[in-house]
C-alpha positions in Angstrom: -9.1 -19.4 -0.3 -10.9 -19.5 3.5 -10.3 -17.4 6.4 -9.4 -20.5 8.2 -6.6 -21.9 5.8 -5.4 -18.1 5.6 -5.1 -18.2 9.6 -3.3 -22.2 8.8 -1.2 -20.0 6.6 -0.4 -17.1 9.2 0.7 -19.7 11.9 3.1 -21.3 9.2 4.5 -17.6 8.3 4.8 -16.3 11.7 7.8 -19.9 12.6 10.6 -17.3 11.3 9.5 -14.4 13.0 9.0 -16.3 16.3 12.9 -17.6 15.9 14.1 -14.2 14.5 12.6 -12.9 18.4 13.3 -15.6 20.3 17.0 -15.0 19.4 17.3 -10.9 20.2 19.0 -10.1 23.2 16.4 -8.2 25.3 14.5 -9.4 28.1 11.1 -8.5 26.7 12.0 -11.4 24.2 10.8 -13.8 26.0 7.3 -12.7 26.7 7.1 -11.5 22.6 8.3 -15.0 21.7 5.8 -16.3 24.2 2.8 -14.1 22.7 3.7 -15.5 18.9 3.4 -18.6 20.3 0.2 -18.0 21.7 -1.0 -16.0 18.7 -0.2 -19.4 16.2 -2.1 -21.6 19.5 -5.0 -19.3 19.4 -5.3 -19.7 15.2 -4.4 -23.2 15.5 -7.9 -23.9 17.4 -10.0 -20.6 15.7 -9.6 -22.2 12.0 -10.6 -25.1 12.8 -13.5 -23.6 14.9 -14.3 -20.8 11.5 -13.9 -23.7 8.7 -16.4 -25.9 10.7 -18.8 -23.1 11.9 -19.0 -21.2 8.0 -18.8 -25.1 6.3 -15.7 -24.0 4.6 -13.0 -27.5 5.3 -11.2 -27.5 2.3 -8.6 -30.6 1.4 -6.3 -27.5 1.7 -6.9 -27.0 5.4 -6.8 -30.8 6.5 -3.7 -30.7 5.3 -1.9 -28.0 6.2 -3.6 -27.5 9.6 -2.0 -30.2 11.5 1.0 -29.6 9.3 1.3 -25.7 10.6 0.4 -26.7 14.4 3.4 -29.6 14.4 6.0 -27.3 12.7 5.0 -24.5 15.3 5.8 -26.9 17.9 8.9 -28.6 16.7 10.2 -25.5 16.0 10.0 -24.1 20.3 10.7 -27.3 21.5 13.9 -26.9 19.4 14.7 -23.7 20.5 13.3 -24.6 24.0 16.0 -27.5 24.2 18.9 -25.3 23.5 18.2 -22.9 25.8 17.4 -25.6 28.6 20.7 -27.8 28.5 19.5 -31.0 30.0 18.9 -34.0 28.9 15.5 -34.6 30.7 14.3 -31.8 28.5 15.6 -32.8 25.4 14.4 -36.6 26.1 10.5 -35.2 26.6 11.1 -32.6 23.6 12.8 -35.4 21.4 9.7 -37.7 22.3 6.9 -35.5 21.5 8.2 -35.0 18.1 8.9 -38.2 17.7 5.0 -39.2 17.9 4.3 -36.1 16.0 6.1 -37.5 13.0 5.4 -41.6 13.9 1.5 -40.3 14.5 1.2 -38.6 10.7 2.8 -41.6 8.5 0.3 -44.0 11.0 -3.0 -41.4 9.6 -1.6 -41.2 6.8 -0.8 -45.1 6.1 -4.5 -45.6 7.6 -6.0 -42.9 5.1 -4.4 -44.7 2.1 -6.4 -47.5 3.6 -9.6 -45.5 3.9 -9.2 -46.4 7.7 -8.1 -42.7 9.0 -10.8 -42.1 11.4 -9.6 -45.2 13.2 -6.8 -43.1 14.6 -8.7 -39.7 14.8 -7.8 -37.0 17.5 -8.3 -38.7 20.7 -10.1 -36.4 23.9 -6.7 -37.3 25.5 -4.3 -35.7 22.8 -6.5 -32.9 23.2 -5.7 -32.9 26.4 -1.9 -33.9 25.6 -1.7 -30.7 22.7 -3.1 -28.8 26.0 -0.6 -29.6 28.4 1.9 -29.2 25.5 1.3 -25.9 24.8 0.9 -24.7 27.7 4.4 -25.8 28.3 5.8 -24.3 25.7 3.9 -20.9 26.7 5.3 -20.9 30.2 9.2 -22.0 29.2 9.2 -19.3 26.2 7.4 -16.7 28.7 10.1 -16.8 31.8 13.7 -15.9 32.2 14.0 -19.2 34.3 17.3 -17.8 35.9 14.8 -15.3 37.6 11.9 -17.5 37.7 13.0 -20.7 38.8 9.2 -22.0 39.8 8.2 -21.2 36.3 10.6 -23.6 35.1 9.5 -26.0 37.2 5.6 -25.3 36.0 6.9 -26.2 32.2 9.0 -28.9 33.0 6.1 -30.4 34.8 3.8 -29.8 31.8 6.3 -30.6 29.5 6.7 -33.9 31.2 2.8 -34.7 31.0 2.4 -34.0 27.7 5.6 -36.2 26.6 3.6 -38.9 29.0 0.4 -38.2 27.1 2.0 -38.3 24.3 3.0 -42.2 25.1 0.4 -43.0 25.5 -2.7 -41.3 22.4 0.9 -43.0 20.3 0.0 -46.5 21.9 -3.6 -46.3 21.3 -3.4 -44.9 18.2 -1.1 -47.7 16.9 -3.8 -50.2 19.4 -6.5 -48.8 16.9 -4.0 -49.4 13.8 -2.9 -52.9 14.8 -5.4 -55.3 12.9 -4.7 -53.1 9.7 -1.4 -53.5 10.4 -1.3 -57.2 11.1 -4.1 -57.5 8.1 -0.9 -55.8 5.7 1.6 -58.1 6.6 -0.4 -61.7 6.4 -1.4 -60.5 2.7 2.0 -60.2 2.0 
C-alpha cells in the first residue's frame, strides 16, 4: 500500500464526510464542504505526483485513481443539483457525469484492445478538469443567495467545463473510431 494509494483511498473515504458536512444546517457548512472537496482535489494531483516521483505506480492506483476522482466529482455535482434548482445546471452536471461514464467505458474497451494510449488524458482534458474543480469549489464555498456573483462565476466555470467535456469526448471518440469501426467490420 503506497503513499499514493493511501491518498487515493482517503479521497474515497472523504465522500461520506463530504455529504454529511454539505447537509449540515450551519453557515460554515458551505466552506467546510468546499474544504473537503479541495482536499480531495489536492490529493488527486498529489497521489499521481508521488506515484511518479517515488516510482510507486501500481495497478491498484491506476485503477482506483480515476474511479476516486469520478466518485467525488459525481457526488459533488449531484449534491449541487439538489441545491441549484435550475435545469441548465442539471443539464451541465448530467453532461459531465454521462461523459465520465462513457469515456471510462471507452478507455476500458480500448485497453482490452491494447490501445488505451490512443484515449489517454489530453491537455484539453486537464483544462476541463481544472474548470470543473474550480466550478464545484466556487459553488460549494458560497451561499449563492448571499453571493449571487459567485453563482454566476460558478455557473460560467461549470458551462466551460461541460463544453470542454463534450469536446474531449469527441476527441476520444475520434481517436477510438478506427478501432470501433474495425471491430464492427470484423463481425
